[in-house]
N, C-alpha and C positions, 0 to 999 in steps of 0.2 A: 336586754336591749331597751326595754321600756324604762328601766332605771337610769340608763345613760341618757335617754331622751329627756327624762324629767330633770336630771342634774344640769343638762345643757340649757334647758328652758329656764331654770331658776337662776342660772348664771348670766342670762341674757339681759336682765334688768335689775334695778335696785329695789330689793324687797323692803327696805326701810322707808321708802318714799310713798306717800299717798298720791296717786296719779289722777289726772283728769279722765273723764269717761272716754274721751277720744284716744288718749294714750293707752289706757287699760285695754280697750278693744283691740288696738293694734298689736299690743304685746301678746294678748291671748290668741289672736288670729295667727300671728307669726309662729307661735309655738305649738299650734294644733297640728301635730305631724302624724297622728295615728292613721291607720289604713282605712278608717271609716270617717264619715262626716261627723265630727264631734259636736255634741250639744254645748252651747254656751249658757252658763248658769250664773245668776246673781244670788248671793247670800247676804242677808243684812242682819246684824245684831241690833235689836231695838231696845230702847230704854223703857221697857214695859214688863209687867208681871201678869201674864195672861190668866193667872188664877183669879184675878179680879175682873168682874164683868166690864167695868169701865176702862179696862186696859186691853181688851181684846182687839186684835187687828185682823180683819178678814175682808175679802172683797174679790173683785175681778178686774183684770186689766186687759183691754183689747189691744194687742200688739199691732202697730200699724203695718208691719211687714210679715205677720204670721209667725208661727213657731218653727216652720220647716219640717214638721212631722205631721203625718195624717192621723187624725183623732177619730176613733170609732165611737159612735154615740148610740146609746140605748134610750128609748123614750117610752115612758108609761103613759098610755093614752088609749081611749076607746073611740069607736065609731068614726065620725068625721075627723076628729083630731088625730086619730091613728092614721087615717088616709093622708092627712096633711103632712104628718111626720114622715111617712114613707116617701111622699112626693118631694119633701125637702132634703132627702138624702140620709135619713136615719138608718143606721146599720141593723138595729134590732128594735122592733116595736111590739108591745104587748101589754097585758094587764096581769091577771092571775097566773097565766102561763109563764110570763116573764119573771114573776116573783118566784115561782117554783124552780125555774131555770137557775136563778141566782142562788137560791137556797141549796141547790146541788153543787154550787161552786163553779158553774159554767158561766163565766163572765168575759166574753170576747169583746170588751169595750173598755174605754177609759173615762167616759163621761156619761152621767145619767141625768136625764131631763124628765120632768113629770108635769102633767096638768094638775091644777089644785085639787080636783075631785079624786085624783089617784093617791093623794098623800096618806090617807088612812091605811091604804095597802102598802105603800112604800115605807111607811113608818115601822112596819113589822120587820123591815130589813136593816134597821139602824145598826145592829151589831155587826152586820156583814159589810155594808156600804160605808158606815162611819169611819172605821179605821183606815179604809182605803182612800178617804177623802172624796168619795163619790156620792155622798148623800145629797139629794137635791135640796136647794135652799133658795127661798125667794130673794134673799139679800144679794145673791150673786146671779140672779136671773135664770136659775135652773128649775124653778117652780113657776110656771107661766102658762097662759093660754096661747101666747104667741110662740108656738113651737117652731115655726119656720125661722124666726129671728134667732131663737136660742140655738137651734142646730147650726145655722149659718155662723153665729159667733163662735161656737165650739170648734167648728171645722176651719174657721177663718183666722184664728189666732187669739181667742179669749183664754186667758190664763187665770185660774183661780189661785188665790193665796190665803194662807191662814197661819198666824204665828204659832210656833211650837212652844212647848213648856219652857224651854230655855230662853225664850225671847227671840228666837231666830225665825226669819221668814225667807223662803227661797223659791226660785222658779227658773225653769228653762226659758230663755228669751231669744232663741234662734239657733242657727247652726254656724259652725266655723266657716262654712263656705259662703255665707252671706257677705255682701259687699260691706265695706267699712261703714259707710253712712247708714245703711239699713240696720246694721247691728246697733250703732249708736242711737238711732231713733227708738229702737225697741228697748234698749237699756234705760234711756231717759224716760220713756213712757211708763215703764215699770216703776222706776224710782218716784215719778210724779204720782202714780196711783197709790203707792205706799204712803207718801207724804199726805195725800188727801184723806187717807184712811186713819190718820193719827187720831187716837181716841181721846176723849175728854180727860181721862185719868192719867195720861202720860205727862210726866213732869221732867224738866231739864232737857238734855239732849235726846232727841227722838231716835235718829239714826246714828248709832255709836260706831259701827264699823260696817263697811260695804266691801265685799270681795267679789271679783269677777274671775271665773275660771272656765276651762273647757273640760270635757269628760276625763281626759287623761292628763291634763296640764295642771300646773301649780296655780294657786290663787294670787290674783293681783289686786292690791288694795286701791280703792277709789277714794278720793278726797271727799269726805261727807260734809264738809263745811259749806260747800256751795249748795248742796241739796237741802240741808237743814235751814239755810238762810232763805 
């Protein structure tokens, strides 16, 4: 059944054409027919080689309409900052005890935030948190004294991005159930954030290929010329 749905979806639009963001969103929404609310994801092939430091692309994008999913947040903090984190809605708060929990593989969360004084402790978890993309980093606002804002951003629609070895960066930018205009705003916000994160070492065309898709649906190409311009 899923195969038939996929074939019907790919037959519903011209795969050889690069679409506007608006048209791409409509095609993806129209073809998101799974029994659950599918995530809409943007994938971008960038003209960079992330092995070079001056071609690394990473950052955070605050989606204006959120991601549509609840994000569980762990915070490394002590004393007053720990109390502040709990008051701000953190799901897990701790220090040495949280480090031990993570070392045991018990990680019921998707985002990790830390106050700067906790980083020597958190640094020992690099091999665990790093591969999962959860290592706190000041560049994306997850190492901060303002834990209230960081928790609010994480739960409100902040999406971290980092280019992979093959030069691809991707992120979920909402749900198929979102209104057309809300999804468009999120997609455009993400593309703008990537463009602003263009590194000094990037030469030529920065965004080579942009694809929008839902969890179970085919990829729809977005015209990158407008974004690059």
